[in-house]
C-alpha positions as CSV (number, residue, x, y, z in Angstrom):
1,M,2.9,7.1,19.2
2,R,4.8,8.3,16.2
3,M,7.3,10.0,18.5
4,K,8.0,6.7,20.3
5,L,8.5,4.9,17.1
6,F,10.8,7.5,15.8
7,I,12.9,7.4,19.1
8,I,13.0,3.6,18.9
9,F,14.2,3.8,15.3
10,L,16.8,6.5,16.0
11,F,18.1,4.5,19.0
12,S,18.3,1.3,16.9
13,F,20.0,3.1,14.0
14,S,22.6,4.7,16.3
15,T,23.3,1.3,17.9
16,L,23.9,-0.3,14.5
17,L,26.2,2.6,13.5
18,C,28.2,2.1,16.7
19,A,28.5,-1.6,16.0
20,S,29.6,-0.7,12.5
21,D,32.4,1.4,13.9
22,A,33.5,-1.4,16.2
23,R,33.5,-3.9,13.3
24,F,35.5,-1.4,11.1
25,T,38.0,-0.8,13.9
26,Q,38.6,-4.5,14.3
27,E,38.5,-5.5,10.7
28,Y,40.8,-2.8,9.4
29,G,43.2,-2.6,12.4
30,Y,42.2,0.9,13.7
31,M,42.6,1.6,17.4
32,D,39.8,3.0,19.4
33,S,41.7,4.6,22.3
34,Y,43.5,7.9,22.0
35,Q,46.0,7.0,24.8
36,E,46.8,3.5,23.5
37,A,47.3,5.0,20.0
38,K,49.6,7.6,21.4
39,S,51.7,5.0,23.2
40,K,51.9,2.9,20.0
41,A,52.8,5.9,17.9
42,L,55.6,6.9,20.3
43,A,57.0,3.3,20.3
44,H,56.9,3.1,16.5
45,N,57.9,6.8,15.8
46,K,54.8,7.3,13.6
47,P,52.2,10.0,13.6
48,M,48.7,9.3,14.8
49,M,45.9,9.5,12.2
50,I,42.7,10.1,14.0
51,L,39.4,9.7,12.2
52,F,36.7,11.6,14.0
53,V,33.1,10.4,13.4
54,T,29.7,10.4,15.0
55,A,27.1,7.7,15.1
56,S,24.7,9.7,12.9
57,C,27.1,10.8,10.2
58,P,26.4,9.4,6.8
59,W,29.5,11.0,5.3
60,C,31.6,9.2,7.9
61,Q,30.2,5.9,6.8
62,K,30.8,6.7,3.2
63,L,34.5,7.7,3.9
64,K,35.1,4.5,5.8
65,H,33.4,2.2,3.3
66,Q,34.2,3.8,-0.1
67,T,37.7,5.1,0.7
68,L,39.4,3.8,3.8
69,K,38.5,0.1,3.2
70,K,40.3,0.0,-0.1
71,D,43.5,-2.2,0.1
72,D,45.9,0.4,-1.3
73,V,44.6,3.1,1.1
74,N,44.6,0.8,4.1
75,T,48.2,-0.3,3.3
76,I,49.4,3.2,3.1
77,I,47.6,4.2,6.3
78,H,49.2,1.3,8.3
79,D,52.7,1.8,6.8
80,S,52.7,5.5,7.6
81,F,50.5,6.1,10.6
82,I,48.9,4.7,13.7
83,P,45.2,4.9,12.8
84,V,42.6,5.5,15.4
85,I,38.8,6.1,15.1
86,L,37.1,8.2,17.7
87,D,33.5,9.3,18.2
88,K,33.6,13.1,18.5
89,E,30.7,13.0,20.9
90,T,31.5,10.0,23.2
91,D,35.2,9.2,23.2
92,D,38.0,10.6,25.3
93,F,40.7,12.7,23.6
94,P,42.4,16.1,24.3
95,Q,39.8,18.9,24.1
96,G,42.0,21.0,21.7
97,L,41.6,18.3,19.0
98,T,37.8,18.5,18.8
99,P,36.9,19.0,15.2
100,M,34.2,21.4,14.0
101,V,32.7,18.9,11.6
102,V,32.8,15.2,10.9
103,P,34.3,13.3,9.2
104,T,37.6,14.9,10.0
105,I,41.0,13.2,10.0
106,V,43.6,14.8,12.1
107,F,47.3,13.9,12.0
108,I,49.1,14.2,15.3
109,E,52.8,14.3,16.2
110,P,52.7,12.1,19.3
111,K,55.6,13.5,21.3
112,N,54.0,16.9,21.9
113,E,50.5,16.0,20.7
114,T,50.4,18.7,18.0
115,K,48.2,18.7,15.0
116,F,50.3,19.0,11.8
117,F,47.8,18.1,9.1
118,E,44.0,17.8,8.7
119,I,41.6,16.4,6.2
120,I,38.0,17.7,6.5
121,G,35.1,15.9,5.0
122,Y,34.6,12.9,2.6
123,K,37.4,12.3,0.2
124,T,37.6,9.9,-2.8
125,V,40.4,7.4,-2.9
126,G,42.6,9.5,-5.2
127,D,42.1,12.6,-3.1
128,F,42.8,10.7,0.1
129,L,46.0,9.2,-1.3
130,E,47.3,12.6,-2.3
131,L,46.4,14.2,1.0
132,S,48.0,11.3,3.0
133,R,51.2,11.8,0.9
134,Q,51.1,15.5,1.9
135,A,50.6,14.4,5.6
136,R,53.6,12.1,5.4
137,N,55.7,14.8,3.9
138,A,54.6,17.3,6.7
139,F,55.5,14.7,9.4
140,S,58.9,14.1,7.9
141,K,59.7,17.9,8.0
142,L,59.0,17.8,11.7
143,Q,61.6,15.1,12.3
144,P,65.1,16.2,13.4
């Protein structure tokens, strides 16, 4: 009986976290399709910023809610990148991009789909702003 209750709780919790990702995606303007994000990145000549998460990752939730939701962070993200959020376990994306841990943010040059910068783990607002500046600089060095 305990096992059944645990499974029901786990399923319900996972469902709520997935719904939370969908709400975050919509509310903060993230895409949820690798291919659509790639097309948009090519059209706007911007790199892709892929946030890899899983439904059961508490640090992913903390990163989204305590760092990425902040207005100054969200503005920089949308000005500089095409943001996309993908579930490491369920979404489609090139196999070579699979992160070892979550949360991981991978910055991709869309023309040849190469990773040029990576942020692993939870970051505070200040740390994220500095790392996103480094990612922007790395992308500008790739441009002819």
